[in-house]
C-alpha positions as CSV (number, residue, x, y, z in Angstrom):
1,M,-101.8,0.0,74.2
2,L,-105.3,0.4,75.1
3,T,-107.8,3.2,73.5
4,A,-110.5,4.4,75.2
5,A,-113.2,7.0,73.8
6,A,-115.8,9.4,75.6
7,S,-117.8,11.8,73.7
8,C,-120.0,14.6,75.3
9,S,-120.9,16.3,73.0
10,A,-121.8,16.1,69.4
11,I,-119.2,19.6,68.2
12,S,-115.5,17.9,68.0
13,S,-112.7,19.8,69.9
14,P,-109.0,18.8,69.4
15,S,-108.0,15.4,70.5
16,I,-106.1,15.8,73.7
17,Y,-103.3,13.2,74.2
18,F,-101.8,11.7,77.9
19,R,-98.5,10.0,76.7
20,R,-98.0,8.6,80.7
21,A,-99.8,8.4,83.6
22,S,-99.4,6.0,86.1
23,N,-103.0,6.9,87.5
24,L,-106.0,7.0,85.2
25,S,-108.5,8.4,87.8
26,S,-106.1,11.2,87.5
27,A,-106.0,11.8,84.0
28,T,-109.9,12.0,83.8
29,A,-110.0,14.5,86.9
30,T,-107.5,16.5,84.9
31,V,-109.8,16.6,81.1
32,A,-112.6,17.1,84.0
33,A,-111.5,20.5,85.4
34,S,-109.9,21.7,81.8
35,H,-113.3,20.5,80.5
36,S,-116.2,21.5,82.6
37,L,-118.8,20.0,81.0
38,C,-116.8,16.8,80.3
39,A,-116.4,13.4,83.0
40,V,-115.5,10.5,82.1
41,S,-115.5,7.3,84.5
42,L,-113.2,4.5,83.0
43,P,-111.5,2.0,84.8
44,Q,-108.2,1.4,86.4
45,F,-105.1,0.6,83.8
46,K,-101.1,0.4,84.0
47,G,-98.9,1.7,81.3
48,N,-99.4,3.9,78.3
49,V,-103.0,4.8,77.5
50,L,-104.6,7.4,74.4
51,I,-107.7,8.4,75.5
52,R,-109.7,10.3,72.5
53,V,-112.4,13.2,74.4
54,S,-114.6,15.5,72.3
55,C,-116.2,18.3,74.9
56,V,-117.6,21.0,74.5
57,S,-116.1,24.0,76.9
58,E,-118.5,26.2,79.0
59,R,-117.6,29.1,76.9
60,S,-118.1,27.2,73.4
61,E,-121.7,26.9,74.9
62,Q,-122.4,30.2,76.4
63,A,-121.0,31.8,73.0
64,D,-123.6,29.5,71.1
65,Q,-126.7,30.4,73.4
66,T,-125.5,34.5,73.0
67,E,-125.3,33.9,69.3
68,A,-128.8,32.1,69.2
69,E,-130.1,34.9,71.5
70,T,-128.9,37.8,68.9
71,V,-130.6,35.9,65.6
72,S,-133.9,35.5,67.7
73,S,-134.2,38.6,69.3
74,P,-135.1,41.1,66.6
75,S,-137.8,39.0,65.6
76,S,-139.3,38.5,69.0
77,S,-138.1,42.8,69.3
78,E,-140.1,44.0,66.3
79,T,-143.1,42.1,66.4
80,P,-144.3,43.9,70.1
81,S,-142.8,47.7,68.7
82,S,-144.8,47.3,65.8
83,S,-147.6,46.4,67.3
84,A,-147.5,49.3,70.3
85,T,-147.0,51.6,67.0
86,V,-149.7,50.9,65.7
87,D,-152.0,50.7,68.8
88,G,-150.3,54.0,70.1
89,D,-151.2,55.5,67.1
90,D,-154.6,53.9,67.6
91,D,-155.4,54.9,70.7
92,S,-154.1,58.7,70.1
93,G,-156.6,58.7,67.6
94,V,-159.6,57.5,69.6
95,S,-158.5,60.1,72.0
96,V,-159.0,62.8,69.7
97,Y,-162.4,61.7,68.4
98,K,-163.2,61.6,72.1
99,W,-162.2,65.1,72.8
100,L,-163.9,66.2,69.5
101,V,-167.2,64.6,70.8
102,G,-166.9,66.6,74.2
103,L,-165.7,69.7,73.1
104,G,-168.7,70.3,70.8
105,G,-171.1,68.9,72.6
106,I,-170.6,71.7,75.3
107,G,-170.7,74.2,73.1
108,F,-174.3,72.3,71.4
109,L,-174.9,73.3,74.6
110,E,-174.5,76.5,74.7
111,T,-175.9,77.7,71.2
112,G,-178.9,75.9,72.2
113,Y,-179.4,77.7,75.4
114,L,-178.4,81.3,73.6
115,T,-181.1,79.6,70.4
116,Y,-184.3,79.6,73.5
117,L,-182.7,83.0,74.8
118,K,-183.3,84.2,71.4
119,L,-186.3,83.1,70.5
120,A,-187.7,83.0,73.8
121,D,-186.9,87.2,73.3
122,T,-185.6,86.2,76.8
123,D,-182.3,88.4,78.8
124,A,-179.1,86.2,78.5
125,F,-177.8,85.1,82.5
126,C,-174.2,86.9,82.8
127,P,-172.0,85.5,84.8
128,T,-169.9,88.6,84.7
129,G,-172.7,90.7,85.6
130,G,-174.4,94.2,84.1
131,G,-175.4,93.9,80.3
132,S,-172.7,93.4,78.5
133,C,-173.8,89.9,77.5
134,T,-177.9,90.5,76.5
135,S,-176.6,94.0,74.4
136,I,-174.3,91.6,72.7
137,L,-176.7,88.7,72.2
138,T,-179.3,91.0,70.7
139,S,-177.2,92.9,68.7
140,D,-177.8,93.9,65.1
141,Y,-174.6,91.6,64.8
142,S,-176.6,88.4,66.4
143,N,-178.0,87.5,63.3
144,V,-176.6,86.4,60.1
145,F,-178.8,86.8,56.8
146,G,-181.8,87.1,59.1
147,I,-180.5,84.1,60.6
148,P,-179.7,83.3,64.8
149,L,-176.2,83.3,64.9
150,P,-176.5,80.9,68.0
151,L,-178.9,78.1,65.7
152,I,-175.9,78.3,63.4
153,G,-173.5,77.6,66.5
154,M,-176.0,75.0,67.2
155,L,-176.1,73.4,63.8
156,V,-172.2,73.3,63.6
157,Y,-171.2,72.1,66.7
158,G,-173.5,69.3,65.9
159,L,-172.6,68.2,63.3
160,V,-168.4,68.1,64.4
161,T,-170.4,65.8,67.4
162,A,-171.7,63.5,64.9
163,V,-168.7,63.0,63.1
164,G,-166.6,62.9,65.7
165,F,-168.9,60.1,67.1
166,Q,-168.8,58.4,63.9
167,L,-164.9,58.9,63.5
168,G,-164.1,57.6,66.8
169,G,-166.0,53.9,66.7
170,T,-163.3,53.2,64.1
171,E,-159.7,52.0,65.2
172,R,-157.3,54.7,63.1
173,T,-153.9,54.9,62.9
174,F,-152.1,58.5,62.2
175,E,-150.8,56.2,58.8
176,T,-154.1,55.5,57.7
177,Q,-155.4,57.1,54.6
178,K,-157.6,60.3,55.8
179,T,-161.4,59.9,55.0
180,S,-164.4,62.2,53.2
181,G,-165.4,62.5,57.6
182,E,-162.0,63.6,58.3
183,I,-162.2,66.1,55.0
184,I,-165.4,67.4,56.0
185,L,-164.5,67.7,60.0
186,L,-161.4,70.0,58.9
187,G,-163.4,72.3,56.9
188,V,-165.9,72.7,59.6
189,T,-163.9,73.4,62.0
190,S,-161.6,76.0,60.1
191,S,-164.6,78.1,58.9
192,M,-165.6,78.0,63.2
193,A,-162.2,79.1,63.9
194,V,-162.5,81.7,61.4
195,A,-166.0,82.9,62.0
196,S,-165.0,83.2,66.0
197,A,-161.6,85.2,65.0
198,Y,-163.9,87.4,63.2
199,F,-165.9,88.0,65.6
200,L,-163.5,89.1,68.0
201,Y,-163.1,91.3,65.9
202,I,-165.9,92.8,66.4
203,L,-166.2,92.4,69.9
204,N,-163.1,94.5,70.3
205,T,-163.8,97.1,67.7
206,E,-167.7,97.8,67.9
207,F,-167.9,96.5,71.5
208,V,-165.0,98.4,73.3
209,G,-165.3,97.7,77.4
210,E,-168.5,94.9,76.9
211,L,-167.5,91.6,77.7
212,C,-169.4,89.0,76.8
213,I,-168.6,85.5,78.3
214,Y,-170.9,83.2,75.2
215,C,-169.0,84.8,73.0
216,L,-165.2,83.8,74.3
217,T,-166.1,80.5,75.1
218,S,-167.8,80.2,72.3
219,A,-164.2,80.9,70.6
220,I,-162.6,79.5,73.0
221,L,-164.4,76.5,72.1
222,S,-163.9,77.0,68.3
223,F,-160.1,77.2,68.1
224,S,-159.4,73.9,69.9
225,L,-162.0,72.0,67.6
226,F,-159.3,73.6,65.2
227,F,-156.5,72.3,66.5
228,I,-156.9,69.0,67.8
229,T,-158.7,68.3,64.5
230,L,-155.6,69.8,62.4
231,K,-153.3,66.9,65.0
232,R,-154.7,64.4,63.2
233,F,-153.3,65.2,59.7
234,R,-149.2,64.8,58.4
235,L,-148.0,68.1,56.7
236,Q,-147.8,66.4,53.3
237,E,-151.8,65.8,53.6
238,L,-152.8,69.8,54.7
239,Q,-150.8,71.2,51.8
240,S,-153.4,69.4,49.6
241,V,-155.9,70.8,51.1
242,L,-154.1,74.2,51.5
243,G,-156.4,76.0,48.6
244,L,-159.5,74.4,50.1
245,Q,-158.7,75.7,53.3
246,L,-158.1,79.2,52.0
247,F,-161.3,79.5,50.0
248,I,-163.1,78.8,53.5
249,A,-162.1,81.1,54.8
250,C,-161.6,83.5,52.5
251,L,-166.4,82.4,51.7
252,V,-167.3,83.2,56.0
253,V,-165.4,86.6,55.6
254,V,-167.1,87.4,52.5
255,S,-170.2,85.8,53.5
256,L,-170.3,87.6,57.1
257,T,-169.4,91.0,55.6
258,A,-172.0,90.8,53.2
259,S,-174.5,90.3,55.9
260,Y,-173.4,92.6,57.9
261,N,-173.6,95.3,55.4
262,V,-177.2,94.7,54.8
263,A,-178.5,95.0,57.9
264,Q,-175.9,97.6,59.7
265,P,-175.8,98.5,63.3
266,G,-178.6,101.2,64.5
267,P,-176.5,104.2,64.1
268,S,-175.7,103.6,60.4
269,R,-179.1,102.9,59.7
270,L,-180.2,106.0,61.6
271,A,-177.9,108.0,59.1
272,D,-180.7,107.4,56.3
273,I,-184.0,107.7,58.2
274,E,-184.9,110.5,60.1
275,I,-186.7,109.9,63.4
276,P,-188.5,113.0,65.3
277,Y,-188.6,112.5,68.7
278,F,-191.0,110.7,70.3
279,E,-192.2,110.0,74.3
280,T,-193.0,106.6,75.2
281,E,-195.2,105.8,78.0
282,V,-194.9,103.1,81.1
283,Q,-197.4,101.0,81.2
284,T,-196.7,98.8,84.5
285,K,-197.3,100.2,87.9
286,S,-194.9,100.9,90.2
287,S,-194.1,98.6,93.7
288,P,-192.8,100.3,97.0
289,L,-189.7,98.5,96.5
290,A,-189.3,99.8,93.1
291,I,-190.4,103.5,94.5
292,S,-187.9,103.1,96.9
293,L,-185.4,102.2,94.9
294,A,-185.4,104.9,92.4
295,N,-185.3,107.6,95.3
296,H,-182.3,105.5,96.3
297,L,-180.5,105.6,92.9
298,R,-181.1,109.6,92.4
299,S,-180.5,110.6,96.1
300,I,-176.6,108.7,95.3
301,G,-176.7,110.7,91.9
302,A,-177.2,107.1,89.8
303,K,-177.5,108.0,85.6
304,L,-179.7,106.3,83.0
305,Y,-178.7,107.6,79.2
306,G,-180.7,105.6,76.8
307,A,-182.6,107.0,73.1
308,F,-186.3,107.4,72.8
309,W,-186.3,104.7,69.8
310,C,-184.6,102.3,72.2
311,T,-186.9,99.3,73.3
312,H,-184.5,98.3,76.2
313,C,-184.7,101.8,77.6
314,H,-187.9,101.3,77.1
315,E,-188.2,97.9,79.0
316,Q,-185.5,99.1,81.6
317,K,-188.4,102.0,82.8
318,E,-191.0,98.8,82.4
319,I,-189.1,97.3,85.1
320,F,-188.9,100.1,87.8
321,G,-192.9,100.8,86.8
322,R,-194.7,104.7,85.8
323,E,-194.5,106.0,89.2
324,A,-190.8,105.0,89.9
325,A,-189.8,105.9,86.1
326,K,-190.7,109.2,87.0
327,L,-188.4,109.6,89.6
328,L,-184.8,108.6,87.2
329,D,-182.3,110.4,86.6
330,Y,-182.7,109.7,83.0
331,I,-180.6,111.6,80.5
332,E,-182.3,111.8,77.2
333,C,-179.2,110.8,73.9
334,F,-181.4,112.1,70.9
335,P,-183.9,114.5,72.6
336,D,-183.9,116.3,69.4
337,G,-184.4,113.3,67.2
338,A,-182.4,111.2,65.3
339,S,-181.1,111.7,61.7
340,K,-177.8,112.1,59.6
341,E,-177.3,115.6,60.8
342,T,-178.2,114.7,64.5
343,K,-175.6,114.5,67.2
344,V,-176.1,112.9,70.7
345,A,-176.3,115.3,73.3
346,K,-173.3,116.5,74.5
347,A,-174.2,114.5,78.0
348,C,-173.6,111.7,76.6
349,Q,-170.6,112.3,74.7
350,D,-169.0,113.3,77.9
351,A,-169.9,110.3,79.6
352,K,-168.7,108.4,76.2
353,I,-171.7,106.4,76.2
354,E,-171.8,103.9,73.5
355,G,-174.8,102.2,73.8
356,F,-178.5,101.8,75.4
357,P,-179.7,101.9,78.1
358,T,-176.4,102.5,80.4
359,W,-176.4,102.9,83.6
360,I,-173.4,104.6,85.5
361,I,-173.7,104.5,89.6
362,N,-170.4,105.9,91.9
363,G,-168.5,105.8,88.7
364,Q,-169.7,101.8,87.5
365,V,-170.3,101.8,83.7
366,L,-173.5,99.1,83.0
367,N,-174.7,98.1,79.8
368,G,-178.2,97.3,79.4
369,E,-180.9,96.4,81.2
370,Q,-180.6,95.3,85.0
371,Q,-182.8,94.2,87.1
372,L,-183.9,95.3,90.9
373,S,-181.8,93.3,92.5
374,E,-178.8,93.9,90.2
375,L,-179.3,97.9,90.6
376,A,-179.9,97.5,94.5
377,A,-176.7,95.4,95.2
378,I,-174.5,97.9,92.9
379,S,-175.9,101.1,95.0
380,G,-175.7,99.3,97.8
381,F,-179.8,99.8,98.4
382,Q,-180.9,97.6,101.8
383,P,-184.5,96.9,101.0
384,E,-184.7,96.4,105.1
385,K,-185.5,100.2,105.2
386,L,-188.4,99.9,103.3
387,T,-189.9,97.6,106.0
388,E,-188.8,99.9,108.9
389,S,-189.8,103.0,107.2
390,R,-193.5,101.2,107.4
């Protein structure tokens, strides 16, 4: 008996025996069909042949390959996932600081513009029209302990921009321990948010019906900076600095209240002093346009409400000039002087005048000083009529 062995793989499977085969090639084909990975080629023999074939089936190889991939896949998949987590947090952190730099820069430019106007004693351009912006920005609430509020805002916005720029240049993740710069940033933006809430309360109580677009813009920027900074802190980290946040909020409110109690607005200051009535003389000469506009305003019933002690009222008359100012329908709200016992004139009470100067033209209320062009547009005055009359 002849024995032939063919080995196709290092992994053994049960031996396969053929009792009799008249044609060995037929047996070989049978084995190859059963195990596709084996190919046996033997010469032709007659008689009984014993063949031992060690093979690996296709299913067995696929199972081993799947098992190998399963073992290797966790390590390969964990690395990108971990890297993505770190990269995602890092990208998020950098974008947060970019937002801080951008919004802080906008606030810096806005408060810088208002600081220039404050120091130069120039009226602000009010996009919404009227003089609300000027009356609010020049009120006693525009200073804190004698320091112009826009100047304080410019310094604070500059600090936020600088710290945000410095933190944005370093790679940080959400889990990274917070630095002193981030703690300072949280404290500064918290104080800005509290101060903005305080000023919004002042606007709603002391300046009813007036709109200051610069004040609202600064409030939106302050709240945005606060919430963006807050996003970088986890709940446990916020709990650890909660006491500091409350201290900052109380300090801001107490400081602002103390400042405004020392320098109270006009009506409160007049309660402690007595000012006899006096007339102010207009120095500038009126132009033909100013005289024509004054006649037009009087003809349509436009009224100008003011107070003798109000510098802005006097400046409004100076814009018209000496001759034109006498033509205006001007109503003095304190004709008997100003003191603790003095009441506002009935005409001013009926018109619900809350600030000076105030224009009422065709039912529209305008607060603060107005330029001739603004009054002409609101009243429907056409300057070309002056040219035709000439």
